[in-house]
C-alpha positions as CSV (number, residue, x, y, z in Angstrom):
1,M,25.7,2.3,12.1
2,I,23.4,-0.8,13.4
3,S,20.5,-1.3,10.7
4,S,17.6,-1.1,12.8
5,P,15.4,-4.0,12.8
6,I,12.6,-5.0,10.5
7,H,9.4,-6.6,12.1
8,L,8.3,-8.3,9.0
9,R,4.7,-10.5,9.4
10,R,4.0,-13.3,7.2
11,H,0.2,-13.7,6.8
12,E,-1.3,-17.0,7.0
13,I,-2.9,-16.7,3.5
14,M,-1.3,-18.8,0.5
15,L,-3.1,-19.1,-2.9
16,L,-2.4,-22.3,-4.3
17,P,-3.1,-23.2,-7.9
18,E,-6.5,-25.1,-8.6
19,S,-6.5,-27.2,-11.3
20,A,-10.7,-27.0,-11.3
21,R,-10.6,-23.9,-12.3
22,V,-10.8,-24.1,-16.5
23,I,-12.0,-22.4,-19.6
24,I,-13.1,-23.5,-22.8
25,R,-10.6,-23.3,-25.7
26,P,-10.6,-24.4,-29.4
27,F,-9.5,-27.4,-29.9
28,I,-8.8,-27.3,-33.8
29,P,-6.4,-29.6,-35.5
30,S,-4.0,-27.5,-37.7
31,E,-4.5,-29.9,-40.5
32,P,-7.6,-29.6,-43.3
33,H,-8.2,-32.7,-43.5
34,R,-8.5,-33.7,-39.9
35,I,-10.5,-31.1,-39.5
36,A,-12.7,-32.4,-42.8
37,A,-12.6,-35.8,-41.2
38,I,-14.0,-35.0,-37.7
39,L,-16.7,-33.1,-39.6
40,G,-17.4,-36.0,-41.8
41,R,-18.5,-38.0,-38.8
42,A,-20.1,-35.6,-37.1
43,L,-22.7,-34.9,-40.4
44,A,-23.1,-38.8,-40.7
45,L,-24.8,-38.9,-37.4
46,T,-28.4,-39.2,-37.1
47,E,-30.2,-36.1,-35.4
48,E,-31.2,-38.9,-32.3
49,E,-27.5,-39.6,-32.3
50,V,-26.5,-35.6,-32.1
51,T,-29.2,-35.0,-29.7
52,E,-28.0,-38.4,-27.0
53,E,-24.2,-37.6,-27.5
54,L,-25.3,-33.5,-26.5
55,D,-27.2,-34.1,-24.1
56,A,-24.2,-36.3,-22.3
57,V,-21.7,-33.1,-23.0
58,H,-24.4,-30.9,-21.0
59,Q,-24.5,-33.6,-18.2
60,E,-21.1,-33.9,-17.7
61,F,-19.7,-30.3,-18.9
62,D,-22.9,-27.6,-17.7
63,S,-21.7,-27.8,-14.0
64,R,-18.3,-26.8,-15.0
65,H,-18.9,-23.5,-17.1
66,F,-21.2,-20.2,-17.1
67,D,-22.9,-20.4,-20.9
68,I,-21.1,-23.6,-22.5
69,E,-23.7,-23.1,-25.5
70,R,-22.0,-19.4,-26.6
71,Q,-18.7,-20.9,-26.6
72,L,-19.5,-24.1,-28.2
73,L,-21.0,-21.9,-31.1
74,E,-18.2,-19.7,-31.3
75,H,-16.0,-22.5,-31.9
76,Y,-18.8,-24.3,-34.6
77,H,-18.1,-21.5,-36.3
78,K,-14.9,-21.2,-36.6
79,V,-15.0,-24.8,-38.8
80,V,-17.9,-23.9,-40.4
81,P,-15.9,-23.2,-43.7
82,H,-14.8,-26.3,-44.0
83,I,-18.2,-27.8,-44.3
84,V,-18.6,-28.6,-48.1
85,D,-22.4,-28.8,-47.9
86,Q,-23.7,-25.5,-46.7
87,H,-27.5,-26.9,-46.3
88,P,-28.5,-25.4,-42.9
89,L,-27.7,-27.7,-39.9
90,S,-29.6,-27.7,-36.8
91,R,-28.9,-26.1,-33.5
92,P,-28.0,-29.6,-31.7
93,R,-25.8,-30.4,-34.5
94,Q,-23.9,-27.0,-34.5
95,L,-23.5,-27.2,-31.1
96,L,-22.3,-30.9,-30.7
97,I,-19.5,-30.3,-33.7
98,G,-18.5,-27.0,-31.2
99,A,-18.0,-29.6,-28.8
100,L,-15.6,-32.1,-31.4
101,F,-13.3,-28.6,-31.9
102,S,-13.8,-27.6,-27.7
103,G,-11.3,-28.5,-25.1
104,E,-11.0,-27.5,-21.2
105,Y,-7.9,-25.9,-20.2
106,A,-7.1,-25.6,-16.5
107,L,-5.6,-21.9,-16.2
108,E,-4.2,-22.3,-13.0
109,S,-3.1,-26.2,-13.0
110,A,0.9,-25.1,-12.7
111,A,1.3,-22.0,-10.9
112,L,-0.3,-19.0,-9.5
113,F,2.3,-16.4,-9.2
114,N,4.2,-13.3,-9.2
115,P,0.9,-11.1,-7.8
116,S,0.6,-7.3,-7.8
117,I,-1.9,-5.5,-5.4
118,V,-3.7,-1.8,-6.1
119,P,-6.8,-0.4,-3.8
120,H,-9.8,-1.5,-5.2
121,P,-12.0,1.2,-7.1
122,D,-15.3,0.1,-5.0
123,Q,-14.4,1.3,-1.5
124,S,-18.2,1.5,-0.3
125,D,-19.2,-0.2,2.6
126,V,-15.5,-1.0,4.0
127,P,-15.0,0.0,7.4
128,E,-13.0,3.2,8.6
129,G,-9.2,2.0,8.6
130,G,-10.0,-0.2,6.1
131,L,-9.0,-0.9,2.5
132,R,-10.7,-3.0,-0.5
133,F,-8.3,-3.8,-2.8
134,I,-7.2,-6.2,-5.9
135,M,-4.8,-8.8,-6.6
136,S,-3.7,-9.3,-10.0
137,L,-1.8,-12.8,-10.3
138,R,0.1,-14.7,-13.4
139,A,-1.8,-18.7,-13.6
140,T,0.0,-20.9,-15.7
141,G,-1.3,-24.1,-17.3
142,E,-0.6,-26.8,-19.6
143,G,2.2,-26.2,-22.1
144,H,3.6,-22.9,-19.6
145,I,0.9,-20.5,-21.2
146,S,0.2,-17.7,-18.7
147,S,-2.8,-15.2,-18.4
148,I,-4.0,-12.7,-15.7
149,E,-6.6,-13.7,-12.9
150,F,-7.9,-11.9,-10.1
151,R,-9.1,-11.3,-6.6
152,S,-9.4,-9.3,-4.1
153,G,-10.2,-9.3,-0.2
154,L,-9.7,-6.5,2.3
155,I,-7.5,-5.1,5.0
156,A,-9.1,-4.8,8.1
157,P,-8.5,-1.8,10.3
158,D,-6.7,-3.9,12.8
159,G,-4.3,-5.2,10.1
160,H,-5.7,-8.1,9.5
161,I,-6.0,-9.3,6.0
162,H,-9.2,-11.3,4.6
163,L,-9.3,-12.8,0.7
164,D,-12.8,-12.9,-0.3
165,S,-13.7,-16.3,-1.6
166,T,-12.8,-18.0,-5.2
167,S,-15.5,-18.6,-7.5
168,R,-15.5,-22.1,-9.3
169,F,-16.0,-20.5,-12.4
170,V,-13.6,-18.2,-14.6
171,T,-14.7,-16.9,-17.9
172,V,-12.9,-15.1,-20.9
173,P,-13.6,-11.7,-21.9
174,E,-15.7,-10.4,-25.3
175,V,-12.8,-9.6,-27.3
176,V,-14.7,-6.1,-28.9
177,V,-15.0,-6.7,-32.6
178,N,-14.6,-2.8,-34.0
179,P,-11.9,-1.2,-30.8
180,S,-10.8,2.0,-30.9
181,Y,-7.0,3.4,-31.8
182,R,-4.7,6.7,-31.4
183,K,-3.2,7.6,-34.7
184,S,0.0,9.1,-33.0
185,S,0.8,5.5,-31.4
186,F,0.4,3.7,-34.5
187,I,2.3,6.4,-36.5
188,H,5.5,6.1,-33.6
189,K,5.4,2.3,-33.9
190,F,5.6,2.6,-38.0
191,R,8.5,4.4,-37.3
192,E,10.1,2.2,-35.2
193,M,9.8,-0.9,-37.2
194,G,11.1,0.7,-40.0
195,F,7.6,0.9,-42.1
196,D,7.6,4.9,-42.4
197,N,6.9,5.0,-45.8
198,A,4.8,6.0,-48.5
199,F,2.0,3.3,-48.3
200,A,1.7,3.6,-44.2
201,E,1.1,7.4,-44.7
202,S,-1.7,6.8,-47.9
203,V,-3.0,4.2,-44.9
204,M,-3.3,6.8,-42.0
205,A,-4.0,10.0,-43.8
206,P,-7.4,9.8,-44.0
207,L,-7.7,8.4,-40.6
208,A,-8.8,10.5,-37.5
209,N,-6.8,11.0,-34.2
210,D,-9.1,8.5,-32.9
211,F,-10.3,5.9,-35.2
212,T,-11.8,2.4,-35.3
213,R,-10.7,-1.3,-36.7
214,D,-13.5,-0.7,-39.6
215,D,-12.1,2.8,-40.3
216,L,-8.6,1.1,-40.5
217,N,-9.7,-1.7,-42.9
218,Q,-11.7,0.4,-45.0
219,S,-8.6,2.6,-45.7
220,V,-6.1,-0.4,-45.9
221,G,-8.7,-1.5,-48.5
222,T,-8.4,2.0,-50.9
223,V,-4.4,2.0,-50.6
224,R,-4.2,-1.6,-51.4
225,H,-7.0,-1.6,-54.1
226,E,-5.1,1.7,-55.7
227,N,-1.3,0.2,-55.6
228,Q,-1.8,-3.1,-58.1
229,P,-0.2,-5.0,-58.6
230,A,1.0,-5.1,-55.3
231,N,4.9,-5.2,-54.4
232,H,6.6,-6.7,-51.5
233,E,6.8,-3.3,-49.7
234,L,3.1,-2.8,-49.9
235,K,2.4,-6.8,-48.8
236,R,4.8,-6.1,-45.7
237,T,3.7,-2.3,-45.2
238,L,0.0,-4.2,-44.9
239,E,1.3,-6.9,-42.6
240,C,2.8,-4.8,-40.3
241,I,-0.3,-2.6,-40.1
242,Q,-2.6,-6.0,-39.3
243,W,0.0,-6.8,-36.8
244,L,-0.2,-3.8,-35.1
245,A,-4.2,-3.6,-35.2
246,D,-4.2,-7.2,-33.5
247,S,-1.7,-6.4,-31.2
248,N,-4.0,-3.6,-29.9
249,Y,-7.5,-5.0,-28.5
250,E,-10.2,-4.1,-26.2
251,L,-11.6,-6.6,-23.8
252,R,-14.9,-6.2,-21.9
253,F,-16.2,-8.4,-19.1
254,P,-19.9,-8.6,-18.2
255,S,-20.7,-6.8,-15.0
256,K,-22.2,-9.7,-13.2
257,L,-19.2,-11.2,-13.2
258,G,-17.1,-11.6,-9.8
259,I,-13.7,-10.2,-9.5
260,S,-12.1,-13.9,-9.6
261,E,-14.1,-15.1,-12.5
262,R,-12.8,-12.6,-15.1
263,I,-9.6,-14.0,-16.7
264,I,-7.2,-12.0,-19.4
265,F,-6.1,-15.1,-21.4
266,P,-3.9,-14.1,-24.5
267,V,-5.4,-12.7,-27.5
268,S,-2.6,-11.6,-29.9
269,P,-0.1,-13.7,-31.5
270,N,2.9,-11.6,-29.8
271,E,1.5,-13.4,-26.4
272,S,0.6,-17.0,-27.8
273,N,2.4,-18.3,-25.2
274,G,1.9,-16.2,-22.4
275,I,0.8,-12.8,-21.1
276,E,3.6,-12.4,-18.2
277,D,4.3,-10.6,-14.9
278,A,1.4,-7.9,-14.7
279,R,2.7,-5.1,-12.8
280,F,-0.6,-2.9,-11.7
281,V,-0.7,0.3,-10.5
282,K,-3.3,2.7,-9.9
283,F,-2.4,6.1,-11.4
284,V,-3.4,9.7,-10.5
285,E,-3.1,12.4,-13.2
286,D,-2.3,15.9,-12.1
287,D,-6.3,16.8,-11.7
288,G,-6.9,14.2,-9.7
289,S,-8.8,11.4,-12.5
290,V,-7.8,8.0,-11.9
291,M,-6.5,5.2,-14.4
292,Y,-5.5,1.8,-13.4
293,Y,-2.6,0.9,-15.9
294,A,-0.4,-2.5,-16.0
295,T,2.9,-3.2,-17.9
296,Y,3.3,-6.9,-19.1
297,T,5.1,-9.2,-20.9
298,A,3.7,-10.3,-24.1
299,Y,5.6,-14.1,-25.1
300,N,5.1,-15.8,-28.2
301,G,7.4,-19.0,-27.5
302,R,10.7,-16.8,-29.4
303,A,10.4,-13.2,-28.2
304,I,9.3,-10.9,-25.5
305,L,7.3,-7.5,-26.0
306,P,6.4,-5.2,-23.1
307,Q,3.0,-4.2,-23.7
308,F,0.5,-1.8,-21.6
309,I,-3.3,-2.4,-20.0
310,E,-5.6,0.4,-19.2
311,T,-8.7,0.1,-17.0
312,K,-11.2,2.6,-14.8
313,D,-13.1,-0.3,-13.8
314,F,-11.5,-4.1,-14.3
315,L,-14.0,-4.9,-16.3
316,H,-13.4,-2.9,-19.6
317,F,-9.6,-3.0,-20.7
318,R,-7.7,-1.2,-23.5
319,V,-4.6,-3.6,-24.1
320,I,-1.8,-1.4,-26.3
321,T,1.4,-1.9,-27.6
322,L,4.2,0.3,-26.1
323,N,6.8,2.2,-28.4
324,G,10.3,3.7,-28.2
325,G,14.0,2.3,-28.2
326,A,14.1,1.6,-24.3
327,V,10.9,-0.8,-24.8
328,Q,12.6,-4.1,-24.6
329,N,12.6,-6.6,-21.7
330,K,11.0,-7.4,-18.4
331,G,10.2,-5.7,-15.6
332,M,8.7,-2.6,-17.1
333,A,6.7,-0.5,-13.8
334,L,5.0,3.0,-14.0
335,F,5.3,5.5,-11.0
336,P,2.1,5.9,-9.4
337,R,1.6,9.5,-10.6
338,R,3.9,12.4,-12.9
339,V,7.0,13.6,-11.6
340,N,7.8,17.1,-12.2
341,G,5.3,16.9,-15.1
342,H,5.9,14.1,-16.9
343,Y,5.5,10.3,-16.7
344,A,8.0,7.8,-15.2
345,M,9.1,4.7,-15.4
346,L,11.9,1.8,-14.1
347,S,12.8,-0.8,-16.4
348,R,15.6,-3.3,-16.9
349,Q,17.2,-2.7,-20.1
350,D,19.9,-5.1,-19.5
351,D,19.1,-8.5,-17.5
352,E,21.0,-6.9,-14.7
353,N,21.0,-3.3,-13.5
354,L,17.7,-1.3,-12.5
355,F,16.8,1.7,-14.8
356,I,14.7,4.7,-14.7
357,M,13.2,7.1,-17.6
358,F,11.0,9.7,-18.1
359,S,8.3,10.7,-20.9
360,D,6.2,12.9,-21.4
361,N,3.8,10.7,-23.7
362,L,2.7,7.2,-22.2
363,H,2.9,5.0,-24.6
364,Y,6.6,5.7,-25.7
365,W,9.7,5.9,-23.9
366,N,13.6,6.3,-24.7
367,D,16.8,7.4,-22.6
368,P,17.0,5.1,-19.9
369,Q,19.3,5.7,-17.1
370,L,21.1,3.9,-15.0
371,L,20.1,4.1,-11.6
372,V,21.0,0.8,-9.2
373,R,23.8,-1.6,-10.0
374,P,24.2,-5.1,-7.6
375,A,25.8,-4.1,-4.9
376,E,25.4,-6.9,-2.3
377,V,26.1,-10.8,-2.9
378,W,22.3,-11.4,-2.4
379,E,21.6,-9.3,-5.5
380,S,25.1,-10.0,-7.3
381,V,23.9,-11.7,-10.4
382,K,21.1,-9.2,-11.3
383,V,19.0,-6.8,-9.9
384,G,15.3,-5.6,-10.8
385,N,12.1,-4.2,-9.5
386,C,9.3,-5.8,-8.0
387,G,6.3,-3.3,-9.0
388,S,5.6,0.6,-9.3
389,P,7.4,2.6,-6.9
390,I,5.3,3.5,-3.8
391,E,5.2,7.6,-2.6
392,T,6.2,7.9,1.1
393,P,7.1,11.5,3.2
394,A,10.6,10.0,3.1
395,G,10.9,9.4,-0.6
396,W,9.8,7.0,-3.3
397,L,10.2,3.5,-2.0
398,V,11.3,1.1,-4.4
399,I,10.6,-3.0,-3.6
400,T,13.1,-4.8,-5.6
401,H,14.6,-8.5,-6.2
402,G,18.3,-9.5,-5.9
403,V,19.7,-12.7,-7.3
404,G,22.6,-14.1,-5.7
405,P,24.3,-17.6,-5.1
406,M,22.7,-21.0,-6.7
407,R,20.0,-18.3,-8.4
408,K,18.5,-17.3,-5.1
409,Y,15.8,-14.6,-5.3
410,C,15.6,-12.6,-2.4
411,I,13.1,-9.5,-1.8
412,G,15.4,-5.9,-1.2
413,A,14.2,-2.0,-0.9
414,V,15.3,1.0,-2.4
415,L,14.6,4.3,-1.7
416,L,14.5,7.1,-4.5
417,D,14.5,11.3,-4.0
418,L,10.7,12.7,-4.0
419,E,11.5,14.9,-6.5
420,D,14.5,13.9,-8.5
421,P,14.0,10.0,-8.2
422,T,17.3,9.5,-10.4
423,K,18.7,9.7,-6.9
424,V,19.6,7.0,-4.8
425,I,19.3,8.4,-0.8
426,G,18.5,4.5,0.8
427,R,19.0,0.9,0.3
428,L,18.7,-2.1,2.5
429,S,22.1,-3.9,2.5
430,K,20.0,-7.2,3.6
431,P,17.1,-8.7,1.8
432,L,13.8,-7.8,3.5
433,L,12.2,-11.4,2.6
434,S,14.2,-14.4,1.6
435,P,12.8,-17.7,0.5
436,E,12.4,-20.0,3.8
437,G,11.0,-23.4,4.5
438,I,8.1,-24.1,1.9
439,E,8.7,-21.1,0.2
440,R,11.7,-22.9,-0.8
441,E,10.2,-25.6,-3.0
442,G,8.4,-25.1,-6.5
443,Y,8.5,-25.0,-9.9
444,V,11.8,-22.7,-9.8
445,P,13.1,-23.3,-6.4
446,N,14.5,-20.7,-3.7
447,V,12.9,-17.8,-5.2
448,V,10.3,-15.0,-3.6
449,Y,9.5,-12.3,-6.2
450,S,5.9,-9.5,-6.5
451,C,4.9,-7.2,-8.8
452,G,3.8,-4.6,-6.9
453,S,2.9,-3.9,-3.5
454,L,1.3,-0.8,-1.7
455,L,1.0,1.4,1.3
456,H,-2.1,1.2,3.5
457,D,-1.7,2.5,7.4
458,D,1.4,3.2,7.7
459,K,2.1,-0.8,6.6
460,I,3.4,-1.8,3.4
461,I,1.3,-4.5,2.0
462,L,3.6,-7.6,0.0
463,P,2.0,-9.9,-2.0
464,Y,4.6,-12.5,-3.2
465,A,5.4,-15.7,-4.9
466,M,6.9,-18.2,-3.6
467,S,9.0,-20.3,-6.1
468,D,6.7,-19.6,-9.1
469,K,4.2,-21.8,-7.8
470,A,2.0,-20.3,-5.1
471,T,1.1,-16.6,-3.2
472,A,1.6,-15.3,0.2
473,I,1.5,-12.1,1.7
474,A,3.0,-10.3,4.2
475,S,3.3,-7.1,5.9
476,V,6.0,-4.6,7.0
477,P,5.5,-1.4,9.1
478,L,6.8,1.6,6.9
479,D,8.7,3.2,9.9
480,E,10.7,0.5,10.4
481,L,11.8,0.0,6.5
482,L,12.6,3.6,6.2
483,A,14.9,3.8,9.2
484,A,16.5,0.6,7.8
485,L,16.8,2.5,4.4
486,L,18.2,6.0,5.9
487,S,20.4,4.3,8.4
């Protein structure tokens, strides 16, 4: 049977990396003697010299950042323990010392790619038939450190896609000092890591089902005090608890910041080398409540770890570790609702095939089932998902990626049964989207890739990365895509 034609439209939109979008990061040497030497030179300046040098910093950098003094003071406080003479320092001297231990980082100087897209939580004043959206992007800068950026835009009733203007400024969020945690998640992770012992039980026993970092620190302190001298098992257990607490954190942006001014930069040690490939999805619970979730890959330069984000408003974010034997590799993608009462997730367990798994606990995943193997030559190296499944009347639409000869990445599609998504009921034999022209040129040539699409007004809106460099947007009529999948 001849497949029905699919009229894929490439919109005249391209998001290119912009080196001028910078944040301020600590620039602190690892050697204590070098920190001391820098501090010594700063402390030797007269107040007049301090004022003159600080004025120069303000003149050169104020226009590039919101509230630069707050960030400089934060970095000053990081080196305060190295100051021997504890006499009070003037605010200008503190700011200058902060500047000496700070540096700008261009978040997206290397690449702006691997997008996902979801409906915006605020649909007020959108014309009938239109949709406001938020797009997440992987931004990569010096040292190949990746972070999450955002853009917003509007799909007009006539199908035209408009991106809102991007701010010159970008700001990291406040890391909540005393975040809350879920006891059940901690206990699952302890068992998984082999720390299900008496010391862990002693720490967790007095804590409520939802507890704070302060609660945890108090309990850890009590257990440490009651078990002196500390043996190796106690030290390792408490280190594990510290690592787990650091890996679960909360972020908060000021509401005055525009969506393009918000950046999620690595916070915990697991993601010190990057936050990669966030797959956002609008999740609707059985009671109609909405939460935006994302899976992403934390990378510390040696190992990868799938992590989880939740937010209602893209201002307050909770970052959570995932648990279970199936939490491994890249490419976990959550279904947008429960299926037969269970959460459902796509995953990649073996860097070759696409799997599916179900759970009653959003943060605990086991028992993956093989779903899709490579079939065609263009996907014969490996196959994976390009984001969360999309619910359609005909079934769950999964946008896929396949890798073939010459490490060429193409985008395809699979259709799963709506009631039983372990059943594949349709599959494209040819790519939906292949790299063409300038799409082939970039940091990793011959690649098109996406981390999430959406359905609006009978069209699939598909943002996609071009060769790990930039981002574009395509759209596809749903009826044509379904006809091709079922033919």
